[in-house]
C-alpha positions in Angstrom: -10.7 -2.0 -7.2 -8.7 -3.5 -4.4 -4.6 -2.1 -3.6 -1.7 -3.4 -1.3 0.8 -1.0 -0.5 4.0 -1.9 1.7 5.9 0.3 3.6 9.6 1.1 4.8 8.1 2.1 8.5 4.9 1.6 10.5 4.6 5.5 10.4 4.2 5.3 6.7 1.7 3.0 6.6 0.1 5.2 9.3 0.2 8.0 7.2 -0.8 6.6 4.0 -4.2 5.1 6.0 -4.7 8.8 6.5 -4.0 9.6 2.9 -6.5 7.1 1.5 -9.5 8.4 4.3 -9.0 11.6 3.0 -9.8 11.0 -0.3 -13.0 9.1 0.5 -11.3 5.6 0.3 -12.1 2.5 2.5 -8.5 2.2 4.2 -7.3 -0.5 6.8 -3.8 -1.1 8.1 -3.2 -5.0 8.8 -0.3 -7.7 8.3 1.7 -7.8 5.0 0.2 -11.1 3.5 2.8 -13.7 3.4 3.6 -13.5 -1.0 4.6 -9.8 -0.3 7.4 -8.8 1.8 8.0 -5.8 3.5 10.3 -3.7 5.7 8.4 -3.2 8.4 5.5 -5.6 8.4 2.5 -3.6 8.0 0.3 -2.7 5.0 -2.5 -0.6 4.1 -4.9 -2.4 2.3 -7.9 -0.3 0.4 -10.3 0.4 -1.9 -10.0 3.2 -4.8 -10.9 3.3 -8.5 -7.0 3.6 -9.1 -4.0 3.4 -7.5 -3.4 6.2 -5.2 0.6 7.7 -5.8 1.3 10.5 -3.0 5.0 12.0 -4.5 5.8 13.5 -1.3 5.5 9.5 0.2 8.8 8.3 0.0 7.9 5.4 2.7 6.1 3.7 0.0 8.1 -0.1 -1.1 5.6 -0.8 -3.3 1.8 -1.0 -4.7 0.0 -4.3 -5.8 -3.2 -4.7 -7.3 -5.4 -7.6 -5.9 -6.4 -9.9 -8.2 -8.0 -13.7 -8.4 -5.1 -14.6 -9.6 -3.0 -13.1 -6.7 -0.8 -9.8 -6.8 0.0 -7.8 -9.7 2.6 -5.2 -9.2 1.9 -1.8 -9.8 4.8 0.1 -7.8 8.0 -0.4 -6.6 10.2 1.8 -5.0 13.5 2.5 -6.8 15.5 2.3 -3.5 14.2 -1.6 -2.8 
């Protein structure tokens, strides 16, 4: 499955990409697709069998699943 995570800061995106790679998942940073809003404009697109959630990572704005129909929001930060 392919996921896109958006962040409040570029630093948060870089940290999350490192986490994905440490877990053995393919992950790239890229500009946020226009359909998704983001505070920093950088997202991480990654392939994994399930959504990767780090409870200590407070920079995550949202995580969506990429589907044939578009995006399915799986997580949205409470403060956004």
